C-alpha positions in Angstrom: 148.6 188.5 53.4 148.2 185.2 51.8 147.3 182.0 54.2 149.2 179.2 54.4 148.0 175.9 53.6 147.6 174.6 57.2 145.2 177.8 58.1 143.2 177.2 54.9 142.8 173.7 56.1 141.7 174.7 59.9 139.3 177.3 58.8 137.4 174.7 56.2 137.6 172.4 59.1 135.9 174.8 61.5 133.1 176.1 58.7 132.1 172.4 58.6 131.9 171.8 62.1 130.1 175.2 62.7 127.6 174.2 59.7 127.1 170.9 61.4 126.2 172.1 64.9 124.0 175.1 63.0 122.0 172.2 61.1 121.8 170.2 64.4 120.3 173.1 66.3 117.8 174.0 63.3 116.8 170.3 62.9 116.4 170.0 67.0 114.3 173.4 67.1 112.2 171.9 64.1 111.7 168.5 66.2 110.6 170.4 69.0 108.0 172.7 67.3 106.4 169.8 65.2 106.3 167.6 68.6 104.8 170.7 70.4 102.4 171.1 67.3 101.3 167.6 67.5 101.2 167.3 71.4 99.0 170.5 71.9 97.1 170.8 68.4 96.6 167.7 67.0 96.4 165.4 70.2 95.7 168.6 72.1 92.4 167.3 73.4 93.3 163.5 74.0 96.5 164.7 75.9 94.5 167.4 77.8 92.3 164.3 79.1 95.3 162.3 80.1 96.5 165.1 82.0 93.0 165.6 83.6 93.1 162.1 84.5 96.6 162.0 86.0 95.7 165.1 88.4 92.3 164.0 89.1 90.1 160.7 89.9 88.9 158.8 86.9 86.1 156.3 87.5 84.4 153.7 85.4 80.3 153.7 84.9 79.6 150.2 84.8 77.4 149.2 81.7 73.9 148.0 82.0 73.7 144.1 81.0 71.5 143.4 78.2 67.8 142.6 79.0 66.5 139.0 78.1 62.7 138.7 76.7 60.7 135.8 76.0 59.6 134.5 72.3 56.5 137.0 72.4 58.7 139.8 72.3 57.5 143.2 70.3 59.8 146.2 71.6 61.5 147.0 74.9 59.0 149.3 75.8 56.1 147.1 75.5 57.3 143.4 76.5 57.9 142.3 79.8 61.4 141.0 80.2 62.6 137.8 82.0 65.7 139.5 83.0 66.4 143.2 83.3 68.8 145.6 85.4 67.9 148.1 88.6 69.8 150.5 90.4 71.0 150.2 93.7 73.4 152.1 96.3 77.0 150.8 97.0 79.0 152.3 100.2 82.1 153.1 98.9 84.8 153.7 101.6 87.3 157.2 100.9 90.6 155.5 102.5 92.7 158.5 101.3 91.1 160.3 104.4 91.9 157.7 106.7 95.8 158.5 105.3 95.7 155.4 103.8 96.6 153.8 107.0 95.2 150.0 107.7 95.2 150.5 111.3 92.8 153.7 110.9 90.9 151.9 107.9 90.5 148.7 110.6 89.0 151.0 113.4 87.1 152.8 110.9 85.2 149.4 109.7 84.7 148.5 113.1 82.6 151.9 114.1 80.9 151.4 110.8 79.7 147.7 111.8 78.6 149.1 115.4 76.9 151.9 114.1 75.0 149.7 111.2 74.5 146.7 113.5 76.3 144.4 111.2 78.4 141.4 112.3 82.2 142.0 112.1 82.2 138.4 110.8 81.0 140.2 107.6 84.3 141.5 107.2 86.4 138.6 108.6 88.5 138.3 105.3 88.7 142.3 104.6 90.6 142.5 108.1 93.2 140.3 107.2 96.0 142.7 107.5 98.1 141.4 104.6 94.5 141.5 102.1 93.9 145.1 104.0 97.1 146.4 102.8 96.8 144.8 99.3 93.4 146.0 99.0 94.2 150.1 100.1 97.2 150.0 98.0 95.4 148.5 94.9 93.6 152.0 95.1 90.3 150.3 93.5 86.9 151.3 95.4 86.9 150.1 98.7 83.3 148.7 98.9 82.0 148.5 102.5 78.4 147.5 101.3 76.4 146.4 98.1 72.8 147.6 97.4 72.0 149.1 100.8 68.5 149.3 102.2 66.7 152.4 102.4 66.9 152.3 106.3 70.5 151.8 106.2 71.1 154.6 103.9 69.3 157.3 106.0 71.7 156.1 109.2 74.8 156.5 107.2 73.7 159.8 106.2 72.7 161.2 110.0 75.9 159.6 111.1 78.6 162.2 110.8 81.8 160.0 111.8 80.4 157.7 109.3 79.1 159.7 106.3 82.4 162.2 106.1 84.5 158.8 105.2 82.0 157.4 102.6 79.9 158.2 99.6 77.3 156.3 98.3 77.7 155.3 94.5 74.5 154.0 91.9 75.9 150.5 90.8 73.1 148.0 88.4 71.9 145.1 90.1 70.3 142.2 88.0 66.7 141.3 88.3 65.5 137.5 87.7 61.4 137.9 87.0 60.6 134.3 86.9 63.0 133.3 89.6 63.8 129.5 90.2 61.3 129.2 87.3 64.1 129.5 84.8 67.3 129.7 86.5 68.8 126.4 84.6 68.1 128.5 81.3 69.2 132.2 82.6 72.1 131.3 84.9 73.0 134.1 86.8 75.8 136.8 87.3 78.4 137.5 90.0 82.1 138.7 90.6 84.8 137.4 88.7 87.2 134.6 89.8 91.0 134.5 89.7 91.0 132.7 86.9 88.1 134.5 85.2 90.4 137.5 85.5 93.5 135.6 83.9 91.5 133.8 81.2 89.0 136.5 80.0 88.9 140.4 79.4 87.3 141.7 82.4 87.8 144.0 85.6 87.5 143.1 88.7 84.5 145.3 89.3 82.4 144.2 86.3 80.0 141.0 86.7 80.2 137.7 84.7 77.8 135.6 83.6 77.6 132.3 85.9 75.9 129.4 83.9 73.1 129.6 81.7 73.2 132.1 78.8 74.3 134.6 81.2 77.4 133.0 80.8 77.3 131.8 77.3 76.3 135.1 75.9 78.3 136.8 78.6 80.3 139.4 76.1 77.2 139.8 74.1 75.1 141.0 77.1 78.1 142.7 79.0 77.9 146.1 76.9 80.8 148.7 77.2 81.9 150.6 80.4 82.1 154.5 80.4 84.2 156.5 82.7 83.8 159.6 84.3 86.9 162.1 86.2 85.9 163.5 89.4 87.5 166.2 91.6 87.1 165.8 95.4 88.2 168.2 98.2 90.1 167.1 101.0 87.0 166.0 102.6 86.4 163.4 99.9 83.4 165.4 98.9 83.0 165.5 94.9 83.6 169.4 93.8 83.4 168.7 90.0 82.7 165.7 87.9 82.6 165.3 84.1 81.6 161.9 82.0 84.2 161.4 79.4 82.4 158.4 78.0 78.7 157.4 78.5 78.5 153.5 79.0 77.2 151.4 76.3 74.0 149.0 77.5 74.7 145.3 76.4 72.3 143.9 73.6 69.0 142.2 74.6 68.7 138.5 74.0 65.3 137.3 72.3 64.7 133.9 73.8 62.9 130.8 72.1 60.8 130.3 75.4 57.5 130.8 76.5 56.8 132.3 79.6 53.5 130.7 80.2 54.7 126.9 79.2 58.1 127.8 81.2 55.8 128.4 84.3 53.6 125.3 84.1 56.8 123.2 83.5 58.2 124.3 87.0 55.2 124.1 88.7 54.9 120.7 87.5 58.1 119.7 88.9 57.0 121.0 92.6 58.2 118.4 95.5 59.6 116.3 93.0 63.4 116.0 91.1 63.1 115.8 87.6 62.7 118.0 84.5 60.6 118.8 81.9 61.5 120.0 78.2 59.3 121.4 75.5 60.5 121.7 71.9 58.8 123.3 68.6 58.9 119.9 66.5 59.8 121.3 63.4 62.6 124.4 64.2 64.1 122.9 67.0 63.0 126.1 69.2 62.8 125.0 73.1 59.9 126.3 74.3 60.3 125.4 77.9 63.1 124.0 80.0 62.9 123.2 83.4 64.4 121.2 86.4 64.1 120.7 90.2 66.0 121.6 92.4 66.8 124.9 91.4 68.1 128.1 92.5 67.1 131.6 93.2 69.4 133.4 90.7 68.2 136.9 92.3 69.9 135.7 95.5 73.1 134.2 93.8 73.4 137.6 91.7 72.2 139.9 95.1 74.5 142.1 97.3 73.9 140.1 100.4 77.3 138.5 100.8 75.8 136.3 103.7 72.7 135.5 102.2 74.6 134.1 99.1 77.3 132.4 100.4 74.2 130.6 102.4 72.2 129.9 99.4 75.0 128.8 97.0 75.9 126.0 99.9 72.6 124.7 100.2 72.2 124.7 96.6 75.7 122.8 96.0 74.4 120.2 98.7 71.2 119.6 97.4 72.6 119.2 93.6 70.1 122.5 92.3 73.1 123.9 89.8 72.3 120.6 87.7 70.7 121.3 84.6 68.7 117.6 84.3 67.4 118.3 80.8 71.1 118.4 79.2 73.4 117.3 82.0 71.9 113.9 83.4 72.0 110.4 82.0 69.5 107.6 83.0 68.2 104.4 81.3 65.0 105.3 78.9 63.1 102.6 79.7 60.1 101.8 77.8 60.3 105.2 76.0 63.2 102.9 74.2 60.7 100.5 72.9 59.9 103.0 69.9 63.8 102.7 69.1 63.5 98.9 69.0 60.5 98.7 66.5 62.3 101.0 64.7 65.1 99.2 64.4 63.5 96.2 63.6 61.1 97.8 60.9 64.1 99.4 59.3 66.4 96.2 59.3 63.5 94.1 57.9 65.7 92.0 55.7 67.4 90.7 59.0 64.6 89.2 60.4 61.6 89.8 57.9 59.6 91.7 60.2 56.3 92.9 59.8 54.7 95.5 62.3 51.6 94.0 61.9 52.4 90.4 62.8 51.7 89.5 66.4 54.2 87.7 69.4 52.1 86.3 72.2 52.4 87.6 75.5 52.0 84.5 78.2 53.6 87.1 81.0 57.2 86.1 80.8 59.6 85.4 78.2 62.4 82.6 78.9 65.9 82.5 78.0 67.1 79.4 77.6 70.5 79.0 78.9 73.7 78.0 76.7 75.6 76.9 80.1 75.5 73.7 81.8 74.6 74.1 85.0 73.0 77.6 84.6 69.2 77.6 84.5 67.4 79.8 82.3 66.7 83.2 83.0 62.6 84.4 83.0 62.1 88.0 82.0 58.5 89.1 83.2 56.2 91.4 81.7 55.8 94.5 83.8 52.4 93.3 85.4 53.1 89.9 85.4 49.6 89.4 83.3 49.1 87.8 80.0 48.1 90.0 77.5 47.5 87.7 74.8 48.7 88.2 71.0 50.1 91.6 70.3 51.1 93.4 66.9 53.5 96.4 67.2 51.2 99.3 67.8 49.1 97.3 70.8 52.4 96.3 72.3 53.6 100.2 72.5 49.9 100.9 73.8 50.3 98.8 76.5 54.0 98.9 76.9 54.2 95.1 76.9 57.8 94.3 77.7 57.4 90.6 76.6 56.4 91.6 72.8 60.1 93.6 72.9 61.9 90.9 74.7 60.9 88.7 71.7 61.5 91.4 69.1 65.0 92.4 70.5 66.4 88.9 70.9 65.0 88.1 67.6 66.7 91.3 65.7 70.2 91.2 68.1 71.8 93.9 70.0 74.1 95.1 67.0 70.8 97.0 65.1 69.3 98.5 68.1 73.3 100.0 69.0 73.6 101.3 65.8 70.4 102.9 65.3 71.2 104.5 69.0 74.0 106.1 67.9 72.6 107.1 64.6 70.1 109.1 66.6 72.7 110.8 68.7 71.5 109.1 71.7 75.9 109.2 72.9 76.2 112.6 71.2 75.6 116.2 72.3 72.9 118.1 70.8 74.6 121.1 70.4 72.1 123.5 72.5 73.2 126.8 73.1 73.8 126.2 76.9 77.0 125.2 79.0 77.6 121.9 80.4 75.7 119.3 78.2 77.1 115.8 78.4 76.4 112.7 76.5 74.5 109.7 76.7 76.1 106.7 76.9 75.7 103.6 74.2 77.3 100.4 75.3 79.2 97.7 72.9 80.4 94.2 72.9 84.0 95.3 72.9 83.2 97.9 75.8 81.6 95.4 78.0 84.7 92.7 77.3 87.0 95.7 78.2 85.2 97.0 81.5 83.8 93.8 82.8 86.0 91.2 81.0 83.1 88.7 79.6 81.1 89.1 76.2 77.9 90.4 75.4 75.5 87.9 76.4 71.7 87.4 75.2 70.3 88.6 78.5 72.2 92.1 77.8 70.0 92.2 74.4 66.9 91.3 76.5 67.4 93.8 78.7 68.7 96.5 76.2 65.5 95.9 74.2 63.2 97.8 77.1 65.8 100.3 77.6 67.3 98.9 80.9 70.9 97.5 81.2 74.0 99.4 80.3 72.1 102.1 78.1 71.9 105.6 79.8 70.4 108.9 77.7 70.1 112.6 78.7 66.5 113.9 78.5 67.0 116.1 75.8 68.6 112.9 73.3 65.9 111.0 73.9 63.3 114.3 73.0 65.3 114.7 69.8 65.0 111.1 68.7 60.7 111.2 69.5 61.5 114.9 67.0 62.9 112.3 64.6 59.8 110.2 64.6 57.4 113.4 64.2 59.2 115.0 61.5 60.1 111.7 59.2 63.6 111.4 60.3 64.7 115.1 60.4 66.3 116.4 63.9 66.8 120.2 64.5 69.4 121.2 66.6 67.7 122.5 69.7 68.6 126.6 70.5 67.3 128.8 73.2 68.2 132.3 71.8 66.6 133.4 68.8 67.8 136.8 68.2 70.1 139.2 69.1 68.9 143.3 69.2 70.5 146.4 69.9 69.7 148.3 73.1 70.0 151.6 71.3 67.4 150.9 68.3 66.0 147.6 68.6 67.7 146.5 65.3 68.1 142.9 64.6 72.0 142.5 65.3 71.6 138.2 64.9 68.6 135.6 64.4 69.1 131.8 64.5 67.5 129.8 61.7 66.5 126.4 62.2 69.4 123.7 61.5 69.1 120.5 60.7 71.4 118.3 63.1 70.2 115.1 61.0 68.3 113.9 58.5 67.9 109.8 58.8 65.9 108.4 55.9 62.8 106.2 57.2 60.4 104.4 55.2 56.8 105.7 55.4 55.3 102.6 56.7 57.9 102.9 59.6 56.8 106.5 60.9 53.0 105.0 60.3 53.3 102.3 62.6 55.2 104.1 65.5 52.9 107.1 65.1 49.7 104.7 65.4 51.0 102.9 68.5 52.4 105.9 70.4 48.6 107.6 69.7 46.9 104.7 71.4 49.5 105.2 74.3 47.3 108.6 75.1 44.0 107.4 73.5 43.4 104.0 75.1 47.1 102.8 76.5 49.2 103.4 79.4 48.9 107.2 79.4 45.1 107.5 78.6 44.0 107.8 82.2 46.4 110.9 82.2 46.0 112.3 78.5 42.6 111.4 77.2 40.5 114.6 78.2 38.4 116.8 76.5 40.3 119.9 77.7 43.7 118.6 76.4 44.5 118.4 72.3 45.0 114.7 71.7 48.5 113.2 72.7 50.9 110.7 70.9 53.7 109.5 73.4 55.3 106.9 75.5 55.7 106.3 79.0 58.7 104.5 80.7 59.6 103.4 83.9 63.1 102.6 84.9 64.4 100.2 87.4 67.4 101.5 89.5 69.8 100.0 91.7 67.4 100.1 94.6 65.0 97.4 93.0 62.1 96.4 95.0 59.5 99.2 96.0 58.1 100.8 93.1 59.0 104.5 94.5 62.6 103.4 93.5 61.9 104.0 89.8 62.4 106.7 87.8 59.3 107.9 85.4 59.8 109.2 81.6 56.9 110.4 79.3 57.7 111.5 75.8 55.1 112.9 73.7 53.8 115.6 71.2 50.5 117.1 70.0 48.1 118.0 68.7 48.4 114.4 67.0 46.0 115.8 63.6 47.6 119.1 63.6 50.2 119.6 61.1 53.7 119.2 62.2 54.9 123.2 62.1 52.0 123.5 64.9 53.2 120.3 67.0 55.4 120.5 70.1 57.3 117.8 71.5 57.5 117.7 75.6 59.6 115.0 77.5 59.5 114.5 81.1 61.6 112.7 83.5 60.9 112.3 87.3 64.0 110.4 89.5 62.0 108.1 91.6 58.5 109.0 90.4 57.2 105.5 90.5 55.9 105.4 87.2 55.7 106.8 83.8 52.1 107.4 83.8 52.0 108.4 87.8 54.5 111.4 87.7 55.9 112.1 84.3 52.7 112.1 81.8 51.2 114.6 84.4 54.0 116.8 84.3 54.0 116.3 80.6 50.1 117.6 80.5 50.6 120.8 82.6 52.8 122.1 79.6 50.4 120.8 77.2 47.6 122.5 78.8 49.7 125.7 79.0 50.4 125.6 75.1 46.7 124.6 73.8 44.2 126.2 76.2 40.7 124.7 75.4 39.2 125.4 72.1 42.4 125.9 70.6 42.9 123.0 68.9 40.5 120.4 66.9 40.0 116.3 67.9 39.4 113.7 65.5 36.2 112.0 65.1 37.7 108.7 66.7 38.6 110.5 69.7 36.7 109.4 73.0 37.7 111.9 75.5 36.9 111.3 78.5 36.5 113.8 81.6 38.9 114.1 84.6 35.7 112.8 86.7 35.1 109.6 84.8 39.3 108.6 84.5 39.5 105.4 86.0 42.9 104.7 87.5 45.5 103.1 85.3 48.0 100.6 86.2 51.3 102.0 86.3 53.9 100.1 84.4 57.5 98.8 85.7 59.4 98.8 82.6 
């Protein structure tokens, strides 16, 4: 029986639908089988781990931060670190055993404090209801105590009503072996702040660098955390633990710091507020950088919350977080006379200046008034004595202010200010430490904007001895003297010399000396300045402190900056910047800058501080002395009058 046309169309339509649905079923089954193969075979291990993480508790393993060594580093095993890690125990509360009930957790904390004789105020913030609930719900480890003592550990273990609800976890602790002596270089570590968590890739339990190289090289030092999976029973005890990823420690840092010189610099500042800085003249390597008052990074990085808080408050109130070497600025005083002499010699076409020509010192310099009814202004020498005729080297030797009053007045302010800017006295040095500030170089336009009047000749006279509006940081001034030592070359100062792998000690990164500025100076200029600076330590203002057979020959310049509290000498700031050994090749010389707030005079406190660093750098027998040296023993030294400018 033949099919009608309508039946044929129905059958054809049915076949098409059958083929379509059959195809869909085959496609779906194929896709399902492929996905099953992918999940169980191709990604089986990874998905198994994810499933295990879901049903069991995963816990991070904090990585040790990298160790920090001084310049004498050989290998991690044979070198004594400046900063390292040690293991400590933290007490973690298992809130699940308390049904994650905020009331029960609060009651337990009271019992815990009573059992371990801990003031309940220790948990004042944690016991706030909203904060407590949030902490429980976060499912993050509820840390009760960090870095517990052996006595606390024993008491916890014997108290059944305590130890069944807590468990002990090993956590790394940072150890700063030089303590406050190196604190402004190393910085310290602590828990991240809210802003840290928002701005940086860091977790709440991790430690983050706070200040110093711990901060600047934080990601380099931090390492990579691992994690483990734990299975616990209903009582909170670990039944099974498996490490999935091992923690990788952070990279090690090798510093340019010399341990002995650093200790000497810090000890030299005992009882005073100031800074001492030592730099290798031809590379920019910072050999020592001490600032006082300081702080103890072991306390601030420690586990005792109350001790941390109290120490932080004391240090803040005392200004101890300020690294005076790079974060303070003061008038350079007589150390600036060297730059004035340099500006005069390099600008000889302006005033036809010869460093051998003399100016007379009648104990004062009178600046004639150009305004009717305004008296002449008299500027006195620091000792108010007549020193006779002096050339440039003799004026530097005696720190004669009248000589520089006349020289600065004759030269004018603009060349002095121009060379100040050229040598970077108003620019950051770029040292690898956070928070560096800059000095300030004034100008006539600035004075008009600020004070509403023009630049006067009296401003130039004050400027010529490093007083008035100008201010510099100790490290900026040290780099100017580096230019004198290196015939115009200034190297960028740096502290981190190498970054090395903690696994095989392989070199990851090495810092090479970088020329920051190369200022062409006439040979005669450098020779004249070096002669004057040599005389300062040989027979001048610092000779009573620095001319000794136990020391190398030291060239440099003292300075005493007047403050707003004019009058008593105890209100003056003290400077000394110098280098040694004078007769050694430049690559063997080191530069030391010392600054002491209210230090009376350069030779009274700053030069003695620098002397201690030179002693540590050059022990007796390690340096030659020239024939012209007439070194005196310390017993023979006569007191030297302290300069006041």
